[in-house]
One Martini backbone bead per residue (centre of mass of N, CA, C, O) as a GRO file, in nm:
protein
  282
    1MET     BB    1 -10.190   1.322  13.806
    2THR     BB    2 -10.511   1.299  13.768
    3HIS     BB    3 -10.802   1.513  13.813
    4THR     BB    4 -11.116   1.430  13.898
    5SER     BB    5 -11.412   1.596  13.883
    6HIS     BB    6 -11.729   1.625  14.054
    7TYR     BB    7 -11.743   1.907  13.942
    8LYS     BB    8 -11.835   2.164  13.801
    9GLN     BB    9 -11.701   2.411  13.638
   10THR     BB   10 -11.634   2.713  13.784
   11LEU     BB   11 -11.725   3.065  13.792
   12SER     BB   12 -11.563   3.337  13.962
   13LEU     BB   13 -11.566   3.646  14.164
   14GLU     BB   14 -11.387   3.943  14.272
   15VAL     BB   15 -11.465   4.208  14.500
   16PHE     BB   16 -11.434   4.552  14.620
   17PRO     BB   17 -11.459   4.790  14.832
   18PRO     BB   18 -11.456   5.106  14.844
   19LYS     BB   19 -11.278   5.348  15.015
   20LYS     BB   20 -11.474   5.565  14.926
   21GLU     BB   21 -11.780   5.687  14.980
   22ASP     BB   22 -11.830   5.829  14.682
   23GLU     BB   23 -11.780   5.531  14.533
   24PHE     BB   24 -12.021   5.346  14.608
   25GLU     BB   25 -12.225   5.351  14.371
   26ALA     BB   26 -12.032   5.234  14.149
   27VAL     BB   27 -12.034   4.934  14.244
   28TYR     BB   28 -12.318   4.862  14.130
   29GLU     BB   29 -12.249   4.902  13.837
   30LEU     BB   30 -12.033   4.687  13.827
   31LEU     BB   31 -12.213   4.447  13.912
   32ASN     BB   32 -12.397   4.455  13.670
   33LYS     BB   33 -12.170   4.378  13.473
   34PHE     BB   34 -12.090   4.108  13.608
   35SER     BB   35 -12.369   3.956  13.591
   36VAL     BB   36 -12.354   3.889  13.281
   37LEU     BB   37 -12.137   3.648  13.333
   38LYS     BB   38 -12.257   3.434  13.525
   39PRO     BB   39 -12.164   3.367  13.802
   40GLU     BB   40 -12.167   3.149  14.065
   41PHE     BB   41 -12.000   3.373  14.227
   42ILE     BB   42 -11.946   3.655  14.458
   43SER     BB   43 -11.681   3.809  14.607
   44VAL     BB   44 -11.626   4.001  14.918
   45THR     BB   45 -11.427   4.199  15.056
   46TYR     BB   46 -11.255   4.305  15.343
   47GLY     BB   47 -11.208   4.580  15.471
   48ALA     BB   48 -11.013   4.769  15.631
   49GLY     BB   49 -11.139   4.784  15.911
   50GLY     BB   50 -11.437   4.780  16.086
   51SER     BB   51 -11.646   4.959  15.916
   52ASN     BB   52 -11.650   4.757  15.653
   53SER     BB   53 -11.849   4.528  15.714
   54LYS     BB   54 -12.098   4.677  15.611
   55LYS     BB   55 -12.012   4.694  15.316
   56THR     BB   56 -11.994   4.398  15.265
   57VAL     BB   57 -12.294   4.344  15.324
   58ASP     BB   58 -12.421   4.537  15.117
   59ILE     BB   59 -12.295   4.406  14.867
   60ALA     BB   60 -12.388   4.117  14.915
   61SER     BB   61 -12.690   4.185  14.911
   62TYR     BB   62 -12.703   4.280  14.618
   63ILE     BB   63 -12.609   4.020  14.487
   64GLN     BB   64 -12.827   3.834  14.614
   65ASN     BB   65 -13.111   4.019  14.584
   66THR     BB   66 -13.078   4.167  14.299
   67LEU     BB   67 -12.897   3.957  14.118
   68HIS     BB   68 -12.911   3.651  14.205
   69ILE     BB   69 -12.624   3.595  14.334
   70PRO     BB   70 -12.406   3.441  14.500
   71ALA     BB   71 -12.263   3.536  14.807
   72LEU     BB   72 -11.920   3.599  14.928
   73ALA     BB   73 -11.818   3.676  15.242
   74HIS     BB   74 -11.578   3.819  15.401
   75MET     BB   75 -11.407   3.686  15.703
   76THR     BB   76 -11.245   3.817  15.982
   77CYS     BB   77 -11.053   3.740  16.304
   78VAL     BB   78 -10.814   3.899  16.434
   79GLY     BB   79 -11.008   4.161  16.550
   80ASN     BB   80 -11.219   3.945  16.664
   81LYS     BB   81 -11.473   3.848  16.844
   82LYS     BB   82 -11.720   3.636  16.892
   83GLU     BB   83 -11.946   3.858  16.895
   84ASP     BB   84 -11.866   3.987  16.627
   85ILE     BB   85 -11.912   3.744  16.447
   86LEU     BB   86 -12.214   3.710  16.523
   87SER     BB   87 -12.305   3.992  16.421
   88VAL     BB   88 -12.229   3.946  16.128
   89TYR     BB   89 -12.408   3.703  16.090
   90GLU     BB   90 -12.675   3.851  16.138
   91GLU     BB   91 -12.644   4.044  15.900
   92LEU     BB   92 -12.629   3.829  15.681
   93LYS     BB   93 -12.897   3.695  15.740
   94LYS     BB   94 -13.070   3.945  15.676
   95ALA     BB   95 -12.933   3.938  15.373
   96ASN     BB   96 -12.929   3.630  15.274
   97VAL     BB   97 -12.637   3.532  15.354
   98SER     BB   98 -12.456   3.193  15.339
   99LYS     BB   99 -12.158   3.286  15.252
  100VAL     BB  100 -11.808   3.234  15.342
  101LEU     BB  101 -11.477   3.369  15.387
  102ALA     BB  102 -11.236   3.235  15.599
  103LEU     BB  103 -11.016   3.459  15.772
  104ARG     BB  104 -10.774   3.605  15.943
  105GLY     BB  105 -10.602   3.834  15.859
  106ASP     BB  106 -10.473   4.136  15.925
  107ARG     BB  107 -10.310   4.310  16.142
  108PRO     BB  108 -10.393   4.569  16.305
  109LYS     BB  109 -10.234   4.858  16.388
  110TYR     BB  110 -10.382   4.896  16.683
  111MET     BB  111 -10.262   4.629  16.777
  112SER     BB  112 -10.146   4.489  17.037
  113ASP     BB  113  -9.963   4.235  17.150
  114GLU     BB  114 -10.164   4.153  17.364
  115GLN     BB  115 -10.412   4.136  17.182
  116PHE     BB  116 -10.293   3.937  16.981
  117GLU     BB  117 -10.231   3.701  17.187
  118SER     BB  118 -10.556   3.722  17.305
  119ARG     BB  119 -10.714   3.621  17.085
  120ASP     BB  120 -10.982   3.427  16.995
  121PHE     BB  121 -10.839   3.385  16.699
  122ALA     BB  122 -10.557   3.254  16.569
  123HIS     BB  123 -10.714   3.104  16.335
  124ALA     BB  124 -10.918   3.021  16.085
  125SER     BB  125 -10.989   2.738  16.198
  126ASP     BB  126 -11.124   2.846  16.456
  127MET     BB  127 -11.356   2.997  16.314
  128ILE     BB  128 -11.474   2.761  16.160
  129GLY     BB  129 -11.560   2.597  16.408
  130PHE     BB  130 -11.742   2.818  16.527
  131LEU     BB  131 -11.935   2.845  16.283
  132LYS     BB  132 -12.029   2.550  16.275
  133GLU     BB  133 -12.160   2.560  16.568
  134ASN     BB  134 -12.324   2.870  16.534
  135THR     BB  135 -12.398   2.816  16.227
  136ASP     BB  136 -12.527   2.792  15.866
  137LEU     BB  137 -12.280   2.824  15.706
  138GLU     BB  138 -12.096   2.847  15.420
  139ILE     BB  139 -11.744   2.743  15.395
  140ALA     BB  140 -11.470   2.910  15.294
  141ALA     BB  141 -11.118   2.872  15.214
  142ALA     BB  142 -10.783   2.930  15.222
  143CYS     BB  143 -10.504   2.889  14.987
  144TYR     BB  144 -10.136   2.809  14.919
  145PRO     BB  145  -9.942   2.708  14.665
  146GLU     BB  146  -9.673   2.881  14.796
  147LYS     BB  147  -9.749   2.943  15.057
  148HIS     BB  148  -9.754   3.107  15.331
  149PRO     BB  149  -9.562   3.373  15.414
  150GLU     BB  150  -9.544   3.258  15.734
  151SER     BB  151  -9.456   2.992  15.636
  152PHE     BB  152  -9.193   2.749  15.634
  153SER     BB  153  -9.387   2.539  15.478
  154LEU     BB  154  -9.591   2.347  15.289
  155GLU     BB  155  -9.640   2.127  15.496
  156ALA     BB  156  -9.743   2.309  15.724
  157ASP     BB  157  -9.973   2.426  15.556
  158LEU     BB  158 -10.128   2.156  15.508
  159GLN     BB  159 -10.194   2.116  15.801
  160PHE     BB  160 -10.384   2.363  15.819
  161LEU     BB  161 -10.574   2.272  15.596
  162LYS     BB  162 -10.673   2.022  15.738
  163LEU     BB  163 -10.800   2.179  15.972
  164LYS     BB  164 -11.011   2.325  15.802
  165GLN     BB  165 -11.155   2.070  15.715
  166GLU     BB  166 -11.213   1.957  16.004
  167ALA     BB  167 -11.376   2.222  16.095
  168GLY     BB  168 -11.577   2.264  15.808
  169ALA     BB  169 -11.500   2.315  15.538
  170ASP     BB  170 -11.627   2.321  15.188
  171SER     BB  171 -11.399   2.507  15.053
  172LEU     BB  172 -11.148   2.636  14.815
  173ILE     BB  173 -10.924   2.923  14.779
  174THR     BB  174 -10.677   3.064  14.607
  175GLN     BB  175 -10.420   3.217  14.576
  176MET     BB  176 -10.249   3.371  14.369
  177PHE     BB  177 -10.118   3.252  14.049
  178PHE     BB  178  -9.868   3.210  13.757
  179ASP     BB  179  -9.805   2.893  13.798
  180ASN     BB  180  -9.947   2.595  13.738
  181ASP     BB  181  -9.742   2.402  13.869
  182ASP     BB  182  -9.788   2.499  14.155
  183PHE     BB  183 -10.079   2.397  14.168
  184TYR     BB  184 -10.041   2.095  14.099
  185ASN     BB  185  -9.848   2.034  14.327
  186PHE     BB  186 -10.032   2.119  14.557
  187ARG     BB  187 -10.273   1.933  14.492
  188ASP     BB  188 -10.130   1.664  14.519
  189LYS     BB  189 -10.048   1.704  14.816
  190ALA     BB  190 -10.332   1.744  14.927
  191ILE     BB  191 -10.445   1.470  14.845
  192ARG     BB  192 -10.233   1.303  15.005
  193ARG     BB  193 -10.344   1.442  15.281
  194GLY     BB  194 -10.676   1.431  15.247
  195ILE     BB  195 -10.782   1.649  15.053
  196THR     BB  196 -11.135   1.690  14.926
  197LEU     BB  197 -11.183   1.965  14.846
  198PRO     BB  198 -11.269   2.203  14.656
  199ILE     BB  199 -11.057   2.387  14.415
  200HIS     BB  200 -11.014   2.722  14.360
  201ALA     BB  201 -10.862   2.909  14.116
  202GLY     BB  202 -10.664   3.195  14.160
  203ILE     BB  203 -10.694   3.471  13.925
  204MET     BB  204 -10.474   3.734  13.797
  205PRO     BB  205 -10.471   3.998  13.603
  206ILE     BB  206 -10.191   4.152  13.439
  207THR     BB  207 -10.219   4.502  13.318
  208SER     BB  208  -9.974   4.618  13.496
  209ALA     BB  209  -9.666   4.681  13.626
  210LYS     BB  210  -9.753   4.790  13.916
  211GLN     BB  211  -9.889   4.534  14.026
  212ILE     BB  212  -9.637   4.382  14.101
  213GLY     BB  213  -9.554   4.560  14.337
  214THR     BB  214  -9.815   4.546  14.506
  215THR     BB  215  -9.985   4.283  14.499
  216ILE     BB  216  -9.763   4.057  14.496
  217SER     BB  217  -9.594   4.125  14.743
  218LEU     BB  218  -9.837   4.072  14.938
  219SER     BB  219  -9.899   3.760  14.849
  220GLY     BB  220  -9.627   3.584  14.778
  221SER     BB  221  -9.608   3.567  14.483
  222SER     BB  222  -9.464   3.448  14.202
  223VAL     BB  223  -9.267   3.528  13.906
  224PRO     BB  224  -9.251   3.410  13.616
  225LYS     BB  225  -9.068   3.443  13.338
  226ALA     BB  226  -9.298   3.485  13.131
  227LEU     BB  227  -9.409   3.736  13.286
  228ALA     BB  228  -9.154   3.906  13.315
  229ASP     BB  229  -9.113   3.940  13.009
  230ILE     BB  230  -9.370   4.098  12.953
  231ILE     BB  231  -9.302   4.336  13.139
  232ALA     BB  232  -9.035   4.413  13.004
  233LYS     BB  233  -9.160   4.460  12.716
  234TYR     BB  234  -9.460   4.626  12.803
  235GLY     BB  235  -9.462   4.811  13.063
  236ASP     BB  236  -9.445   5.105  12.898
  237ASN     BB  237  -9.714   4.989  12.740
  238PRO     BB  238 -10.029   4.981  12.833
  239ASP     BB  239 -10.178   4.839  12.597
  240ASP     BB  240  -9.987   4.597  12.556
  241MET     BB  241  -9.988   4.500  12.847
  242ARG     BB  242 -10.283   4.434  12.865
  243LYS     BB  243 -10.298   4.227  12.639
  244ALA     BB  244 -10.074   4.035  12.746
  245GLY     BB  245 -10.204   3.983  13.025
  246ILE     BB  246 -10.467   3.860  12.924
  247ASP     BB  247 -10.342   3.635  12.758
  248TYR     BB  248 -10.202   3.492  12.991
  249CYS     BB  249 -10.459   3.436  13.155
  250ILE     BB  250 -10.606   3.264  12.944
  251ARG     BB  251 -10.395   3.040  12.922
  252GLN     BB  252 -10.405   2.957  13.215
  253ILE     BB  253 -10.709   2.875  13.222
  254ILE     BB  254 -10.716   2.669  12.994
  255ASP     BB  255 -10.522   2.472  13.125
  256LEU     BB  256 -10.687   2.421  13.382
  257LYS     BB  257 -10.941   2.312  13.238
  258GLN     BB  258 -10.801   2.072  13.094
  259VAL     BB  259 -10.696   1.936  13.364
  260GLY     BB  260 -10.902   1.991  13.593
  261VAL     BB  261 -11.092   2.212  13.761
  262ASP     BB  262 -11.324   2.316  13.988
  263GLY     BB  263 -11.229   2.631  13.970
  264ILE     BB  264 -11.261   2.979  13.877
  265HIS     BB  265 -11.107   3.270  14.036
  266ILE     BB  266 -11.148   3.609  13.974
  267TYR     BB  267 -10.943   3.883  14.021
  268SER     BB  268 -11.091   4.177  13.911
  269MET     BB  269 -11.024   4.469  14.025
  270ASN     BB  270 -11.291   4.611  13.926
  271LYS     BB  271 -11.284   4.493  13.602
  272PRO     BB  272 -11.514   4.427  13.366
  273LYS     BB  273 -11.373   4.431  13.090
  274THR     BB  274 -11.146   4.236  13.141
  275THR     BB  275 -11.321   4.004  13.246
  276ALA     BB  276 -11.492   3.969  12.989
  277GLU     BB  277 -11.263   3.894  12.798
  278ILE     BB  278 -11.188   3.636  12.946
  279VAL     BB  279 -11.460   3.488  12.951
  280GLU     BB  280 -11.500   3.479  12.644
  281ALA     BB  281 -11.229   3.316  12.581
  282ILE     BB  282 -11.312   3.055  12.776
   0.00000   0.00000   0.00000
């Protein structure tokens, strides 16, 4: 089934706040380099732990107001009460940021079972409904082509996705995936379920073997044979691995664009050079 998109194909990027305070200035330098690629928007992840929501807002503000590129600030609800969410919203509003990616987020280490069970928002869909009623934000939501790691089936996951749409989400961004067939299969099922939101395909270039261990095991994404073969062949040679990984990523994106995808969202890993090579090639 071909999917004709009503939207022009967009290109967007994700960046993350640095963990250490003294690396903070460097992130603005990175953003200046990313801005040259003229992305449709840049999303800013929410650092783990409460103190980082301010960093997310600061970086989003720079993207929005200095670079004049729409910023999409990640907003997590697992450790937040309603008033926390509203105060982040007020901060974003002051910063002129009007788009968020609404996520449940990972349970913080300090959270007791009791706190976890009695949290204000059980799921991202609950926060989306709350934001729709109480703010004027444009809301993106996450989706999982290979299902959420905690979900027992893709069908159950699509049920949750439908709830996010019904709660008022405006668009979707996928978790990273490395096999386009997984994405096409997921998208067809979503469309059959009545999901009509634009779906931005989340793509991460794998430029070193160790990324497979860290990033991918956390995301629950599987590694197709073609990518595993590249890692087996070039994993010990950083330069060749980088080239082969970028090449794999470019082929993946070109295929998605030809089949007709609403948008490509590159998980940049804060690497402007790699990202620029990919964007130029596509």
